[in-house]
N, C-alpha and C positions, 0 to 999 in steps of 0.2 A: 504493500500500500504506500502511495506517495505521501510525503510529509505535508503538513498543513501549510497553506499560504497565509500570510499576514492579512491580506485583503483578497476577498473573492468577489468577482464581478459576474453577474448572471443576467443574460439577456441577448439582444439581437446583434448579429454580425451579418453583413451583406456584401454582395459583389455588385458594384454600381457602375452605371454608364452616366457620366456627367457631360452635359452639353451646355456650352456657354453661348448665349444669344445676345444680340444688341437690345432686345426687348422680349418680354414674355409674349407668347402667341395670343392673338385675339381669337375669340370663339367663332371664327368664320373660316371657310375653306381658303387656303392660301399656301404659298411656298415661302420658306425662310431659310437663310443660310447660317450655319453655325460658325461662330468665330473660333471656337476650339471645342474638342471633344476628347475624352479619355476615359479609360476604365480604372477603377480603384476600389479600395476597401471602404465599406460604409457600415452603418449600424452604430447606434449610440453606445452599446457596451464595448464593441470593438474599439471605438474612439477612446473611451475612458481607459481601457486596458493598454492601448498603445502609449498613451501619455503617462500612465503609472509606470510602465516598464521603462520609458525614457527617463523618468525621474528616479529610477533605481528602487522603486517600491516592490516588495515581494508580493506579487499579485498573480492570480490565476483566473482566466476567463472561461466560463462555462457558456457555450453558445450553440444553438441549433444550426447545424451545417450539413448539407446533403453530400452524397457521394458522387454527384454530377461534376461536370467540368468546372462550373462556377465554384463549387465547393473546394475542388482541388486548388484552384487559383487562390481562393480566399485563405485556405489553411496555409498554403506555402508562403503567402505574403505576410500573414500575421506572425508565423513562426520565424521567418527570416528577419522580421523587424524586432524580434526579441520577446514576443508575447508567449507566455506559458498558457497552453490551450488545452481544454478538456472539451472534446466534441460531443454534443448531444445529437444523436442521429436524427435526421429529418429526411422525408421523402424528396425534398428539394431545398436548394439554397435560396435564401431570401435575396431578391434582386430588385433594384430600383432604377428608373431612368429619371435623373434630376435635370430639369430645365432651369437654367440660372442666368442672371445678368450680373454685370460688373457692380451694380448697385447693391447686390446682396439679395435680390428677389429670387424666390425659388418655388418651383412646383415639383413635387416628388410623385412620380407615378410608380406604384407598386405593381410589378409585373410577375413576381413570384413571391409567395409567402411560405414559411416553414410549416410542416405538419405538427401535430400535437407531440410534445416530448414524451418518450417512453417512460413509464412509471419507474423503471429501475434507474434511469438517468436522473429523474427528478429526485429520487431518494439519494443518489450519489451527490447531487448538487446540494441538497439539504444538509447532508453530513458535512460537506465542505464548508457551508455557511456556518453551521453550528460550531465548527472548530476554528473559525477565523476570528481575528480581532475586530474587523469591520467587514460588513458585506454590502456591496452595491447591488441592489436588486432593481432592474429596470423594467419599465412597462412592457407587457407581453405575456404570452401564455405561460412561459417558464417562470417568470417573476411572480405571477399571480399564484402559481402552485406552491411557491416557497414562503409566502407571507406568514403562514401559521406553523412553519417548520424551521424556525430560526435558532432554536436552542438558546434564546436570550441574547444572541449576537446583535449589536446595534446595526440597524439598517439605514443606509444612506440611499435616498430615492429621488430620482430626477423626474419631476412631473411635467417638464417641457412647457407647452403652451396651455397650461391648466387655467380654466376660467373660474374656479372656485365652486362649481356646482355639478361637475360631471360625475354621474354615479359610478362610472368605471374607475375613476381615480380614487374614490372614497376609501376602499380598503388599503390602498397604498399609502395614503396620507396617514391613516390611523395606525399603521404598522411602523411608521418611520420614526427614527431618532432625529435625523436631519433631512430636510427636503430642499431641493433646488427647483426653480421654475424660471420662466422668463415673463416679461411684461406684455407679450403680444396681445393678450386677451383681457387686459384689465386697464382701467383708467386710474386705479389707485392700488399700486403694488403693495404699499404698506398695509392696507386693509386686507388684501388678499393673503399676505404672509401671516397677519394676525389671526385670520380665520383658520389657517392651517395649524398654527401653534395651539389654538384652542382645542384641537382634536388630538393632541398628544406629543408631537415633535418638540424638541428642545431648541431647535434653531431652524430658521428659514432663510434661504439665500435666493435673491432674484437678480438675474442678469438683464441688462437693459441695452445691449448692443453698444453702439458708439457712446452711449451715456454712462457706461460703466456698470456698476453693480451695487446692490444694497443688501444688507442682512439685518435680521431682527431676531433677538433672543427671546426665550419664553419669559424672561424677567423684564422685557421691554427695552433692552438696550438696542440702540440703532447704530449702524455702521454703514459707511459709504466708501467707494473707491472709484476713481476715474478709470476709463479704458486706457490701456497702454498704447502709446503711439505705434503704428505699424504700417508697413507697406502691404496693403491687402492684395493677396493673390486669389484666395478662395475662402469664403466664410464658413463652409461646411465644417462641422466639428468643433467650432469655437467654444460652444457651451460645454461640450464633453471635456475639452482641454481645461477650461476654467474649473470644472468640477474636480478633475484629477489634481490640478495644482493646489486647490484648496484642501483636498483630502491629504495629499502628501505633506503639505505644510503642517496640518493638524497632527499627523502622526509624528512629526518632528517636534511637537510641543508648541507650535506657534499659536498665539492668541488670535481671535477672530479678525482683528484689523490687519495683522500681518499675513494671515492666511488669505485674505481678500487680495492683498497686493501680489502675493505669489500666484494666485489664481489668474489675475489680470495679466501677469507676465506670461503665464503658460498659454493663455488664450491667444496671445500674440504669436507664439510659436506655431499654433495651428493655422492661423489665417495668413501667415507668410509662406505657407506651403500649399501646393495644389492637391495634396493628399491630406488625410486626417492628421498625419504626423510626419515630420521630415525624415524619419527613419525609413519611410516607404519610398523616398526619392531614389535611394540606391537600389531598391528592389523592383520598383515599377517604372522608374524614370522620372526625373525632375520636371 
């Protein structure tokens, strides 16, 4: 049996086709030329695992991946970039086509989704979570199956564009020790974070794109950080990089304000690469 990882990450990994356009397509028949297009690793859990590995954190990724060609490419790329990987068998590998603009606009088309995780591999992931110091449990079928099987391990959960009322997110919020989200669907991120904390987490962190990020503790302490200046290449995965930077700094004993600064710096690492992490540049091409 393999040793326990300090951090266990459970959730999506994908093989994606990214297409950069001068504008997002209008909903009418037309022809449009891509400015650039490339294939790369995607998935929120894969992004977090890549950045944790890059920061030297002892972490292991449990992700549904198929035995198809996309799955082979995905596994090879993750492992070559230094990610410790535990494959959860799937009938197919998750795959997206992302239409993007230089301004950061994005439409993600899911063209393949994973099958339900086998019970034996859910049990294996649950055992790994229970043995870890911190578990990152991302939205998805695997994550949902793990919420009541944590063995008391603190869960860090990324709610992404949570609006404060989605029934799907509710069990994730209530199971979490720390929640991350963005401000895409709220006019008042402080109130949204407060509503999350009222249901159990001790800390909420909200990313705000170019406006930086804010955090709120259960005791009511407020924190803010500006976005780190960057030469933007691709904004995909910036939130996952921010999450990993905050987690790594926390493991090193940093207080919340310092962890926010480390997170902002790590987000810059992601957006200055056309992949989720620069380690993939050597594997897939810069």
